N, C-alpha and C positions, 0 to 999 in steps of 0.2 A: 480420369487420371488414376493410374494404378501405382502401388508402391514400387513395383518392379522397375518403373521408369527411372527411379532415383537411385537404384542400386548400381546402375551402370557408372563406369568411370566418367569423370567430368568431361564435358565437351571441350574442344580446343578452339572454338570459334572466337575466343577472347584473347588468344595468345598474342596477337598483334595489338599491342596497347600503345602504339605511337600517338594516338589521339587522346589518350587518357589525360595527359598533362594539360592539354588545352581545355578539355571538358571540365577538369577539376578547377582550373582557373576561372572558367565561366560560372561554375557552381558557386565558388566563393563570392562571385559577383551577383548571386541570387538568380541565376538562370535556371528556370524550371525546365526549359528544353534540354539543357545539359544534364540535369538530374534524370530526366526521362530516358535519355540515351544511355546513361550509365546503368540505370535500373534494368533496361531491356537487355543490355550487354551482359550483366553479371548476375541477374536474378537466378537463373538455373544453376550457375556455379555455386552461389551461396546456399540455395536450397538443397542441392545434392550434397554439398560438403557437410551441411548440418544433418541431413537424413542418414548418411552412412554412419554417423556417430550415435544417433539416438533411436533410429528405426521406428520413428513415429512421424508420419507425414503431416499430421495436424500441428504438432508442436514444432516441427521443422519449419513449416510455413509461418507460424507465429514468430519464431526467432528471426527468420529471414526478413520478415516485414519490419520487425523492431530494429534490425540492423540498418535497413535503408531509411527508416524514419529518423533514426538518430543521425545518420549521415546528412540528411536534409536539414534538420534543426540545428546541427552543429557545424554547418557548412562554413561559417565565417571564422571558426576557431581551429579547424583541423588543418594540419600540415601533412599532406599525404604525398609521398613520392612514388610509392608502388601500391596501387589500389588492390590488386589481387592479394598481396601480402597483408595489407590492412584488413581486408575482408576476412581472410583466413584466420587472423588473430582474433577478430571480433567474433567469429563463429566459435572458436575454441573457448574463449572466455564466456560466451553466452551459454554454451553447452555445460561447461563446468558449473556455472551458477545455477542452471536448471537442475542438474543432478544433485548439487548440494542441498537445494531447497526440497527436492522430492525424495531424497535418500533412495533413489532408484539405482538399478544397475543394468548395464547393457548385457543382453545375452552373449555369452562368449562361445564362439565356435570358429572353425577354420575360415569360414567366409568373412566373418567380422575382423579377423586378424590379417587380412590381406594387406600387405604394406605397399603403398603406392610409391615404391622406389625400386632400385635395382636389387633383385633377390640374390645377386652374386655378392652383395655386401655381407660379409660374414658377421659383422657386428650386429646388423639388423636381424639376421637369422638367430643369432644367439639370444638377443633381447626378446624376440618373439617366443622362443622356446622357454625362456625363463619366466615370461609373463604367463604362459599357459600352465607351467608347473606351479607357480605361486597361486594362481587362481584355483587350481584343483585342490591344492593343500588347504586353502582357506575354506572352501566349501565342505571338504571332508571333515573339518572340525565340528560341523554342526551336528546336533542330535539327529537320529535317523529320520524321523518324520519331518522335521524342519528341512533337512537336506533334500528329501524326496520332493517336497512341495516346492522348495526353492528351485531345484533343477527343472521341474515341470513348468514353472513360471518363466524362468529366465534362460534356460537352455532350449526347452521345447516351445516356448512362447505360447503356452496355453493360458486362457483366461481364468480368472478366479472361479467362475461358474463351472468351467470344464474340469478344473482340478477337483473341485468339490464333488462332482459326480464320480470321478475316477477313484478318489480315496474315501468316498462315502462320509464326508464331513460337510458341515454347513459352510457356505461361503464366508460367513463371519469368522468361523474357526480357522479357515484357510488364510484369511487376511491376518488374523492374529499370529499364526505361525510365520507368515512372511514378514510381518512387522518385527517379531522377535529375532528372526534370522538376520534381517537387515540391521537391527540394533546391535547385534553381536559383531557383525562384520563391518559396520559402518566405517570406522577409521581405516581399516586395511583396504576396503573396497575403494575408498576415496583415493588412496595412493595408487591402486591399480588403475583407476579411472583416469588419473592424470597420465599414466603411462600409455593407456590406450589412445587418449586424445592425441598425444604426440606421435604415436605410431601411425595414426591415420591422417596426420596433417598433410 
């Protein structure tokens, strides 16, 4: 499995959800077979939806697995009328929780800011441009070395070890610079992160 698989737009093989209501009813009655069918139908959708937000296939798989685990264990108390919408909300909430815990930030570039909606929507295009502008202004407030290391890590997606070699610093020093940069930008980045999650919904 390669990361490139999950960069692609979500498959549409689940669009016909006429049988979801029946499967969800069976699920509430403890049907393992119904759960297995829903799992097979929506697994790639949930995994891809998570991956395009965090760009980490291992964490995306963990989140997807957790979402389906909760679906099974809470089957008797959930009232779901639109399963894709429920799963999409679960993905957004799980990603936001993960980012809040890790104080990480998603690399920002044009590929990541592809909006899965009509590009003729002028409001969406304005929001996208405002997002890019706000992100650039935030990063530019960092001290020079922190900004350089931050961009190498989150724009160029280099590892700590790769950055250390390029800037001739120890990996520990690089991590310290990243930590200070994230500490400085944390509140503002959280706001931008929420914007990004909803842009990519």
